[in-house]
C-alpha positions in Angstrom: -7.9 141.6 108.7 -11.5 141.2 109.9 -12.0 138.0 107.8 -8.8 136.5 109.1 -9.8 137.4 112.7 -13.2 135.7 112.1 -11.6 132.6 110.7 -9.2 132.5 113.7 -12.1 132.9 116.2 -14.2 130.1 114.6 -11.2 127.8 114.2 -10.0 128.4 117.8 -13.5 127.7 119.1 -13.8 124.5 117.1 -10.3 123.5 118.3 -11.0 124.4 121.9 -14.2 122.3 121.9 -12.4 119.4 120.2 -9.3 119.6 122.4 -11.6 120.0 125.5 -13.3 116.8 124.6 -10.0 115.0 123.9 -8.5 116.4 127.1 -11.5 115.2 129.1 -11.2 111.7 127.6 -7.5 111.6 128.3 -8.0 112.8 131.8 -10.5 110.0 132.5 -8.1 107.5 131.0 -5.3 108.8 133.2 -7.5 108.6 136.2 -8.4 105.0 135.4 -4.8 104.1 135.0 -3.9 105.6 138.3 -6.8 103.8 140.0 -6.4 100.4 138.3 -2.6 100.1 138.3 -0.2 100.2 141.2 2.2 103.2 141.2 5.0 100.8 140.1 3.0 99.6 137.2 2.0 103.1 136.3 5.6 104.2 136.3 6.7 101.3 134.1 3.9 102.0 131.7 4.8 105.7 131.6 8.4 104.8 130.7 7.4 102.3 128.0 4.9 104.7 126.3 7.4 107.5 126.4 10.0 105.3 124.6 7.4 104.4 122.0 6.4 108.0 121.4 10.0 109.0 121.3 10.3 106.9 118.1 7.0 107.8 116.5 7.4 111.6 117.3 9.3 111.9 114.0 5.8 111.9 112.5 5.1 115.2 114.3 7.8 116.9 112.2 6.5 115.2 109.0 3.0 116.3 110.0 4.2 119.9 110.4 5.7 119.8 107.0 2.5 118.5 105.4 0.7 121.3 107.2 3.1 124.0 106.1 3.5 123.0 102.5 0.0 121.7 102.1 -1.5 125.0 103.2 0.9 127.2 101.3 1.3 125.2 98.0 -1.7 122.9 98.1 -2.3 119.4 99.3 -1.4 117.5 96.0 2.2 118.9 96.3 2.9 116.8 99.4 1.7 113.3 98.2 5.3 112.0 97.7 6.3 113.0 101.2 3.2 111.5 102.7 3.9 108.1 101.0 7.5 108.0 102.0 6.6 109.0 105.6 4.3 105.9 105.9 7.1 103.6 104.8 9.6 105.3 107.2 7.2 104.9 110.2 6.8 101.2 109.5 10.5 100.8 109.6 10.8 102.7 112.9 8.1 100.5 114.4 10.0 97.4 113.4 13.2 98.8 114.8 11.5 99.4 118.1 10.1 95.9 118.3 13.5 94.3 117.6 15.4 96.5 120.1 12.9 96.0 122.9 15.0 93.4 124.9 18.0 95.7 124.8 16.0 98.8 125.9 14.4 96.8 128.7 17.7 95.6 130.0 19.0 99.2 130.4 16.3 99.8 133.0 16.3 96.3 134.5 12.6 95.9 133.7 12.3 92.6 131.8 8.5 92.9 131.7 8.9 96.0 129.5 10.1 93.9 126.5 6.6 92.6 125.7 5.1 96.0 126.3 7.4 97.7 123.8 6.7 95.1 121.2 2.9 95.5 121.5 3.1 99.3 121.7 5.2 99.5 118.6 2.0 98.8 116.6 0.3 101.6 118.5 3.2 103.9 117.8 3.1 103.3 114.1 -0.7 103.9 114.0 -0.3 107.1 116.0 2.2 108.3 113.5 -0.3 107.7 110.7 -2.9 109.7 112.6 -0.4 112.6 112.9 0.3 112.5 109.1 -3.4 112.6 108.4 -3.9 115.3 110.9 -1.4 117.5 109.1 -3.1 117.0 105.8 -6.6 117.7 107.2 -5.4 120.8 109.0 -3.7 122.1 105.9 -7.2 122.3 104.4 -8.6 123.8 107.7 -10.6 120.7 108.4 -10.3 121.1 112.2 -13.6 119.4 112.9 -12.8 116.3 110.9 -9.4 116.1 112.6 -10.8 116.2 116.1 -13.7 113.9 115.3 -11.2 111.2 114.4 -9.1 111.8 117.5 -12.2 111.8 119.8 -13.5 108.5 118.4 -10.1 106.9 118.9 -9.9 108.2 122.5 -13.5 107.0 123.1 -12.7 103.5 121.9 -9.5 103.4 124.1 -11.5 104.6 127.1 -14.2 101.9 126.6 -11.5 99.3 126.4 -9.9 100.5 129.6 -13.1 99.9 131.5 -12.4 96.1 130.9 -8.9 96.3 132.4 -9.9 94.8 135.8 -10.9 91.6 134.0 -7.3 90.8 132.9 -4.6 89.3 135.1 -1.7 91.0 133.4 -3.0 94.6 133.3 0.1 96.1 131.7 -0.1 93.9 128.6 -3.8 94.4 128.5 -3.3 98.2 128.5 -0.7 97.9 125.7 -3.1 95.9 123.5 -6.0 98.3 124.2 -3.8 101.3 123.2 -2.5 99.6 120.0 -6.0 98.4 118.9 -7.6 101.8 119.5 -4.8 103.5 117.5 -5.2 100.9 114.7 -8.9 101.7 114.5 -8.2 105.4 114.5 -5.7 105.1 111.7 -8.2 103.1 109.6 -11.0 105.7 110.3 -8.7 108.6 109.5 -7.7 107.1 106.1 -11.4 106.7 105.2 -12.2 110.3 106.2 -9.1 111.7 104.6 -10.1 110.1 101.3 -13.6 111.5 101.5 -12.4 115.1 102.4 -9.7 115.3 99.8 -11.3 113.1 97.1 -11.8 116.2 94.9 -8.1 116.9 95.0 -7.0 113.3 94.3 -4.4 113.7 97.0 -3.9 110.1 97.8 -3.8 108.9 94.2 -2.1 111.6 92.1 1.5 112.4 92.8 2.1 114.3 89.5 1.9 117.8 91.1 5.2 119.7 91.1 7.1 119.4 94.4 8.0 122.6 96.3 11.7 123.2 96.5 13.3 122.5 99.8 10.4 120.5 101.1 12.3 117.4 102.0 15.1 119.4 103.7 12.5 121.2 105.7 10.9 117.9 106.6 14.3 116.5 107.8 15.0 119.6 109.8 11.6 119.7 111.4 11.6 116.0 112.2 15.0 116.3 113.9 13.7 119.3 115.8 10.6 117.4 117.0 12.7 114.4 117.9 15.1 116.5 120.0 12.1 118.3 121.5 10.5 115.1 122.5 13.8 113.9 124.0 13.9 117.3 125.8 10.6 116.5 127.3 11.2 112.9 128.2 14.9 113.0 129.1 13.9 113.9 132.6 11.8 110.8 132.8 14.6 108.6 131.6 17.0 110.1 134.2 14.5 109.7 137.0 14.0 106.1 135.9 17.7 105.5 136.5 17.7 106.7 140.1 14.1 106.5 141.4 11.5 103.9 141.9 8.7 103.5 139.2 6.3 105.0 141.8 8.2 108.3 141.6 7.9 108.3 137.8 4.1 108.1 138.3 4.2 111.2 140.5 6.2 113.1 137.9 4.0 112.0 135.0 0.8 113.1 136.8 2.3 116.5 137.8 3.4 117.1 134.2 0.1 116.1 132.6 -1.9 118.3 135.0 0.6 121.2 134.9 0.4 121.4 131.2 -3.4 121.7 131.0 -3.2 125.5 130.3 -1.5 124.5 127.0 -4.9 123.3 125.8 -5.8 126.9 124.8 -2.6 127.3 122.8 -3.1 124.0 121.0 -6.7 124.9 120.1 -5.5 128.2 118.6 -2.5 126.6 116.7 -4.8 124.2 114.8 -6.3 127.0 112.8 -3.5 129.6 113.3 -1.0 127.5 111.4 -2.8 127.2 108.1 -4.0 130.7 108.3 -0.5 131.9 109.0 0.7 130.0 105.9 -1.8 131.8 103.7 -0.9 135.2 105.2 2.8 134.5 104.7 2.1 133.5 101.1 0.2 136.7 100.4 2.8 138.8 102.2 0.3 140.1 104.7 2.6 140.1 107.7 1.0 143.1 109.4 -2.2 141.1 109.7 -0.3 138.1 110.9 1.6 140.1 113.6 -1.6 141.7 114.8 -3.4 138.3 115.1 -0.3 137.0 116.9 -0.3 139.8 119.5 -4.1 139.6 120.2 -3.9 135.8 120.5 -1.0 136.0 123.0 -2.9 138.5 125.2 -6.0 136.3 125.4 -3.9 133.1 126.0 -2.1 134.7 128.9 -5.4 135.6 130.6 -6.5 132.0 130.1 -3.3 130.8 131.8 -3.7 133.1 134.7 -7.3 131.8 135.4 -6.1 128.2 135.5 -3.0 128.9 137.6 -5.2 130.5 140.3 -7.2 127.2 140.3 -4.0 125.2 140.7 -3.0 127.4 143.6 -6.3 127.0 145.4 -7.3 123.4 144.6 -4.1 121.8 143.2 -3.8 119.2 146.0 -7.5 118.3 145.7 -7.0 117.8 142.0 -4.0 115.5 142.5 -5.9 113.6 145.1 -8.3 112.4 142.5 -5.6 110.1 141.3 -5.0 108.8 144.9 -3.9 110.3 148.2 -0.2 109.4 147.4 -0.3 111.8 144.5 -0.9 114.9 146.6 2.8 115.3 147.4 3.3 116.3 143.7 1.7 119.7 144.4 4.9 121.7 144.3 6.2 120.1 141.1 2.7 120.8 139.6 2.9 124.5 140.5 6.4 124.8 139.1 5.5 123.2 135.8 2.2 125.2 135.5 4.0 128.5 136.2 6.4 127.9 133.3 3.3 127.7 131.1 2.9 131.5 131.6 5.6 132.1 129.1 4.4 129.4 126.8 1.0 131.0 126.5 2.3 134.5 126.8 4.4 134.3 123.7 1.4 132.8 121.8 1.9 130.8 118.6 5.4 132.1 118.0 6.7 128.7 117.0 4.2 128.4 114.2 5.0 131.9 112.9 8.6 130.7 112.5 7.6 127.4 111.1 5.1 128.8 108.5 7.7 131.2 107.3 9.8 128.2 106.4 12.6 128.7 109.0 12.6 125.3 110.7 16.4 125.6 111.0 15.9 128.3 113.7 13.7 126.1 115.7 16.3 123.3 115.4 19.1 125.6 116.6 17.3 126.7 119.8 16.2 123.1 120.5 19.8 121.9 120.4 21.0 124.6 122.6 18.2 124.2 125.2 18.5 120.4 125.1 22.1 120.7 126.2 20.9 123.0 129.1 18.2 120.6 130.0 20.6 117.6 130.2 22.9 119.6 132.5 20.0 120.7 134.7 18.4 117.3 134.9 21.7 115.5 135.7 22.4 118.1 138.4 19.0 118.3 140.0 17.1 115.1 139.4 19.3 112.6 141.3 19.2 114.8 144.5 15.8 116.5 144.4 14.0 113.7 142.6 10.6 114.7 141.1 11.0 118.3 142.3 14.4 118.6 140.5 12.8 117.2 137.3 10.0 119.8 137.5 12.5 122.6 137.9 14.6 121.4 135.0 11.5 121.1 132.8 10.3 124.6 133.8 13.6 126.4 133.1 13.9 124.7 129.7 10.2 125.4 128.8 10.6 129.1 129.6 13.8 129.6 127.7 12.5 127.6 124.7 9.5 129.9 124.3 11.4 133.1 124.8 13.7 132.1 122.0 10.7 131.3 119.8 9.3 134.8 120.4 12.7 136.4 119.6 12.9 134.4 116.3 9.3 135.4 115.4 9.9 139.1 116.0 13.1 138.9 114.0 11.3 137.3 111.1 8.6 140.0 111.1 11.4 142.5 110.5 13.3 140.2 108.0 10.6 138.1 106.2 11.6 135.3 103.9 12.0 136.2 100.2 10.7 132.9 98.9 8.3 133.5 96.0 5.1 131.6 96.6 2.0 131.1 94.5 -0.1 129.0 96.9 -2.5 126.6 95.5 -4.6 127.0 98.7 -5.4 130.6 97.6 -5.9 129.8 93.9 -9.5 128.6 94.1 -12.3 129.1 96.6 -13.2 125.4 96.5 -9.7 124.4 97.8 -10.3 126.4 101.0 -13.0 124.5 102.9 -14.4 126.1 106.0 -13.8 125.1 109.6 
């Protein structure tokens, strides 16, 4: 128990430092976009990038599968899935590029066609980064993972500084994003080969494949896809009835309101592989204790940030421009919903690492239906405020269901027999 707690503390600290740096870089990039683009351009760009990420988010499900089975069974067991995932992502990027004119016509934004075609390259490369992230985190290589992401974000930020030199700033942004993602994908491939060279992960696919891995990957990818749709459906509906400038308000309120989630993300990066090892060794009492302690600390972190939003939320939004101050109430609503997100802790990863991705898919489908109804009912009349309410309700119920599923699994653990390669030898468990 004490060793697991020490690993969790060290990994969370490394994750928090890494995510803090990434969040700072992302925040500066968001600020530059708000300052260098008009609200209409910002809104168009937000819609285009959401559509790109909607396609590439399938990689999140694949990354989670690489993380789960890589940490439980060992990295060589997931080589085949990794290779097929790369081919699948390339196909999705091509599909997005071909469908760009049709998608643009739906929103009567012809300028978005070229944006989507350029961003499809960035979407593919971001998917590669996610796959590599899953492999690295399965070996608890949190520092290597965040080093890659920080370098990619730094390159992107440096390129953004040159945005005023270009006449068509939207296309320039799309190229900057795609080029930085391409460099990040190349760098991550190099680091991954160095970190995992002793295991021969990228060259040897002869290791036995865990049963059910591909079914798990399909279920988790569908869950992530629906989850992303759940997050961006509000934006798509707002785009049908509101001006692009209103989309910019919603996007800024959402990004700022979700800042408390930084603490949960930092924890999850080390909690997930640690949970996989504890599940494999049947030490669920330690896992539950770590889960409870982490949830209590995370809720305190949320409370401190929410007080800051209450006191200085308008000033924070004003950094992006005076017009963004009116998003104060949507910001508070979204941030308040994060109380449940952090309060239930890493419940979703408990369910995931126990191999029950189907439960996550079930509650995602149910809550997506609720979100669609709420968004269609509230967004056309209340605009950005209605979108914030719909998101908050969906966020709260999603996390309550995850907690209920995790508690049920503690009482009824999976009976899968696992002999994890990650526990078989000390050298296969690199430190944080």
